[in-house]
MIMAR-501248 format. One record per residue: x, y, z of N, C-alpha, C in turn; residue in one letter; chain. Coordinates in pm, whole numbers, plus 50000, padded with zeros to 5 digits. Example, Ala and Ser with C-alpha at 12.3 -4.5 7.8 and 13.67 -1.06 7.14 Angstrom:
BEGIN
{{51319; 49431; 50780}; {51230; 49550; 50780}; {51320; 49670; 50780}; A; A}
{{51285; 49775; 50708}; {51367; 49894; 50714}; {51290; 50003; 50787}; S; A}
//
This chain:
BEGIN
{{97018; 12105; 35440}; {96937; 12049; 35545}; {97028; 11996; 35655}; X; A}
{{96984; 12016; 35777}; {97052; 11958; 35892}; {96948; 11881; 35971}; X; A}
{{96981; 11759; 36009}; {96889; 11675; 36085}; {96961; 11629; 36211}; X; A}
{{96892; 11636; 36323}; {96949; 11598; 36452}; {96858; 11494; 36517}; X; A}
{{96918; 11404; 36592}; {96842; 11304; 36666}; {96860; 11332; 36815}; X; A}
{{96745; 11344; 36883}; {96748; 11383; 37024}; {96835; 11291; 37109}; X; A}
{{96826; 11161; 37086}; {96907; 11069; 37167}; {97056; 11094; 37147}; X; A}
{{97098; 11123; 37022}; {97238; 11153; 36996}; {97280; 11283; 37062}; X; A}
{{97193; 11385; 37055}; {97224; 11514; 37118}; {97234; 11498; 37270}; X; A}
{{97142; 11422; 37327}; {97144; 11402; 37472}; {97269; 11327; 37515}; X; A}
{{97312; 11229; 37437}; {97434; 11155; 37469}; {97556; 11247; 37461}; X; A}
{{97561; 11334; 37360}; {97672; 11428; 37348}; {97673; 11527; 37464}; X; A}
{{97555; 11577; 37501}; {97543; 11668; 37615}; {97594; 11601; 37742}; X; A}
{{97550; 11480; 37766}; {97591; 11407; 37887}; {97741; 11377; 37887}; X; A}
{{97796; 11342; 37770}; {97939; 11313; 37761}; {98024; 11435; 37794}; X; A}
{{97971; 11553; 37765}; {98042; 11677; 37796}; {98012; 11726; 37937}; X; A}
{{97936; 11648; 38012}; {97904; 11674; 38152}; {97846; 11813; 38173}; X; A}
{{97757; 11853; 38086}; {97693; 11983; 38100}; {97543; 11970; 38089}; X; A}
{{97473; 12070; 38142}; {97328; 12071; 38134}; {97281; 12120; 37997}; X; A}
{{97367; 12192; 37923}; {97325; 12254; 37797}; {97421; 12218; 37685}; X; A}
{{97365; 12185; 37569}; {97444; 12160; 37449}; {97384; 12242; 37336}; X; A}
{{97460; 12339; 37286}; {97417; 12410; 37166}; {97456; 12324; 37047}; X; A}
{{97359; 12291; 36963}; {97388; 12204; 36850}; {97366; 12273; 36716}; X; A}
{{97314; 12396; 36718}; {97290; 12468; 36593}; {97308; 12617; 36616}; X; A}
{{97380; 12682; 36525}; {97394; 12828; 36529}; {97389; 12878; 36386}; X; A}
{{97286; 12956; 36357}; {97268; 13013; 36225}; {97259; 13165; 36239}; X; A}
{{97245; 13233; 36129}; {97248; 13379; 36130}; {97140; 13441; 36218}; X; A}
{{97020; 13385; 36219}; {96908; 13446; 36290}; {96861; 13369; 36412}; X; A}
{{96921; 13253; 36439}; {96876; 13174; 36554}; {96980; 13071; 36592}; X; A}
{{96966; 13019; 36713}; {97046; 12906; 36756}; {96955; 12812; 36834}; X; A}
{{96999; 12688; 36849}; {96918; 12589; 36920}; {97008; 12502; 37005}; X; A}
{{96950; 12455; 37116}; {97025; 12369; 37205}; {96933; 12276; 37280}; X; A}
{{96995; 12184; 37351}; {96924; 12089; 37436}; {96966; 12116; 37579}; X; A}
{{96867; 12135; 37666}; {96891; 12167; 37807}; {96832; 12054; 37890}; X; A}
{{96906; 12006; 37989}; {96858; 11896; 38072}; {96886; 11924; 38219}; X; A}
{{96787; 11898; 38300}; {96801; 11909; 38446}; {96740; 11784; 38508}; X; A}
{{96804; 11732; 38611}; {96753; 11614; 38680}; {96648; 11655; 38782}; X; A}
{{96561; 11562; 38816}; {96461; 11586; 38919}; {96531; 11638; 39045}; X; A}
{{96478; 11746; 39101}; {96534; 11805; 39221}; {96646; 11906; 39197}; X; A}
{{96698; 11915; 39074}; {96805; 12011; 39043}; {96757; 12155; 39058}; X; A}
{{96853; 12245; 39070}; {96829; 12389; 39070}; {96870; 12443; 38934}; X; A}
{{96783; 12523; 38874}; {96810; 12583; 38744}; {96886; 12714; 38766}; X; A}
{{97012; 12724; 38721}; {97094; 12842; 38748}; {97079; 12955; 38647}; X; A}
{{96980; 12950; 38559}; {96971; 13048; 38451}; {96957; 13191; 38500}; X; A}
{{97010; 13281; 38421}; {96990; 13426; 38437}; {96921; 13472; 38309}; X; A}
{{96859; 13590; 38310}; {96795; 13639; 38187}; {96893; 13644; 38070}; X; A}
{{96841; 13617; 37952}; {96921; 13617; 37830}; {96888; 13741; 37747}; X; A}
{{96979; 13779; 37660}; {96959; 13895; 37573}; {96875; 13860; 37450}; X; A}
{{96838; 13733; 37435}; {96763; 13688; 37319}; {96623; 13640; 37362}; X; A}
{{96528; 13648; 37268}; {96401; 13579; 37287}; {96429; 13430; 37286}; X; A}
{{96346; 13353; 37361}; {96363; 13208; 37367}; {96231; 13137; 37349}; X; A}
{{96237; 13020; 37290}; {96125; 12927; 37289}; {96175; 12798; 37351}; X; A}
{{96100; 12747; 37448}; {96128; 12618; 37510}; {96025; 12517; 37463}; X; A}
{{96072; 12400; 37420}; {95983; 12288; 37387}; {96022; 12174; 37480}; X; A}
{{95932; 12135; 37569}; {95963; 12029; 37665}; {95951; 11895; 37594}; X; A}
{{96064; 11823; 37590}; {96072; 11693; 37526}; {96028; 11583; 37623}; X; A}
{{96070; 11596; 37748}; {96032; 11499; 37850}; {96049; 11563; 37987}; X; A}
{{95981; 11506; 38085}; {95992; 11552; 38222}; {95876; 11640; 38265}; X; A}
{{95888; 11690; 38388}; {95784; 11774; 38446}; {95849; 11870; 38546}; X; A}
{{95803; 11996; 38541}; {95857; 12099; 38631}; {95762; 12218; 38633}; X; A}
{{95790; 12310; 38722}; {95725; 12441; 38717}; {95820; 12534; 38642}; X; A}
{{95764; 12629; 38570}; {95842; 12730; 38499}; {95788; 12866; 38539}; X; A}
{{95876; 12950; 38590}; {95840; 13087; 38622}; {95906; 13179; 38522}; X; A}
{{95825; 13265; 38460}; {95873; 13365; 38365}; {95818; 13498; 38414}; X; A}
{{95909; 13587; 38457}; {95865; 13712; 38517}; {95787; 13682; 38644}; X; A}
{{95662; 13725; 38650}; {95578; 13703; 38768}; {95482; 13585; 38751}; X; A}
{{95486; 13519; 38635}; {95391; 13410; 38606}; {95458; 13274; 38623}; X; A}
{{95383; 13178; 38680}; {95431; 13042; 38698}; {95329; 12945; 38642}; X; A}
{{95378; 12841; 38575}; {95291; 12736; 38522}; {95366; 12604; 38530}; X; A}
{{95291; 12496; 38521}; {95351; 12363; 38515}; {95376; 12329; 38368}; X; A}
{{95493; 12273; 38340}; {95526; 12229; 38204}; {95560; 12081; 38208}; X; A}
{{95529; 12013; 38097}; {95558; 11871; 38082}; {95574; 11843; 37933}; X; A}
{{95600; 11718; 37900}; {95619; 11679; 37760}; {95513; 11742; 37671}; X; A}
{{95560; 11811; 37566}; {95469; 11874; 37472}; {95441; 12021; 37500}; X; A}
{{95482; 12071; 37616}; {95462; 12214; 37647}; {95559; 12298; 37565}; X; A}
{{95511; 12413; 37521}; {95593; 12511; 37448}; {95577; 12644; 37520}; X; A}
{{95688; 12707; 37557}; {95684; 12834; 37629}; {95772; 12936; 37560}; X; A}
{{95725; 13060; 37557}; {95801; 13172; 37501}; {95849; 13259; 37616}; X; A}
{{95978; 13297; 37613}; {96037; 13385; 37714}; {96096; 13506; 37643}; X; A}
{{96040; 13626; 37667}; {96094; 13746; 37603}; {96237; 13776; 37651}; X; A}
{{96316; 13834; 37565}; {96453; 13872; 37599}; {96454; 13957; 37727}; X; A}
{{96552; 13930; 37813}; {96571; 14009; 37934}; {96480; 13974; 38049}; X; A}
{{96390; 13879; 38034}; {96294; 13845; 38139}; {96351; 13736; 38230}; X; A}
{{96350; 13758; 38362}; {96396; 13653; 38453}; {96307; 13529; 38437}; X; A}
{{96369; 13412; 38438}; {96295; 13287; 38423}; {96378; 13172; 38477}; X; A}
{{96307; 13065; 38519}; {96376; 12945; 38564}; {96277; 12831; 38579}; X; A}
{{96331; 12710; 38565}; {96256; 12590; 38596}; {96277; 12560; 38743}; X; A}
{{96175; 12510; 38810}; {96189; 12473; 38951}; {96087; 12364; 38984}; X; A}
{{96096; 12312; 39104}; {96011; 12199; 39143}; {96011; 12093; 39031}; X; A}
{{96133; 12056; 38992}; {96151; 11958; 38885}; {96122; 11821; 38944}; X; A}
{{96008; 11764; 38907}; {95966; 11638; 38967}; {96003; 11516; 38882}; X; A}
{{96031; 11537; 38753}; {96078; 11431; 38662}; {96192; 11490; 38580}; X; A}
{{96296; 11409; 38555}; {96409; 11457; 38474}; {96357; 11533; 38352}; X; A}
{{96414; 11651; 38329}; {96363; 11744; 38229}; {96459; 11753; 38112}; X; A}
{{96408; 11738; 37989}; {96484; 11763; 37866}; {96405; 11865; 37786}; X; A}
{{96472; 11975; 37751}; {96405; 12087; 37686}; {96484; 12132; 37564}; X; A}
{{96416; 12145; 37450}; {96477; 12205; 37332}; {96463; 12356; 37349}; X; A}
{{96572; 12429; 37326}; {96574; 12573; 37342}; {96609; 12637; 37207}; X; A}
{{96530; 12735; 37164}; {96560; 12809; 37042}; {96577; 12955; 37082}; X; A}
{{96691; 13013; 37046}; {96723; 13154; 37073}; {96715; 13233; 36944}; X; A}
{{96659; 13353; 36951}; {96661; 13442; 36836}; {96675; 13586; 36886}; X; A}
{{96776; 13659; 36837}; {96885; 13613; 36750}; {96969; 13508; 36821}; X; A}
{{97067; 13450; 36754}; {97143; 13342; 36815}; {97218; 13388; 36940}; X; A}
{{97234; 13293; 37032}; {97312; 13323; 37152}; {97457; 13343; 37111}; X; A}
{{97533; 13422; 37189}; {97673; 13446; 37152}; {97759; 13321; 37164}; X; A}
//
């Protein structure tokens, strides 16, 4: 069993001065914590893996392919591999749990 605490992960991510912290990598999946401040630009490019986003806190718009929706705490979004996507119009600091399958390289 592996147990993680969001506050500890967020502190580690911030200490490394990055928007993303991968904290788990297993044979079939990986997971990380992604954070963007209100007003930030999301620099993501399409990934080779399927993704699930779970919004822990904050509010933003999320565009996946041609579809856009508002996401906030408790939102869960699926992004198919290879699909352009990004968070934008980030109105509240955003913290998102990201699960990749298969694991990111």
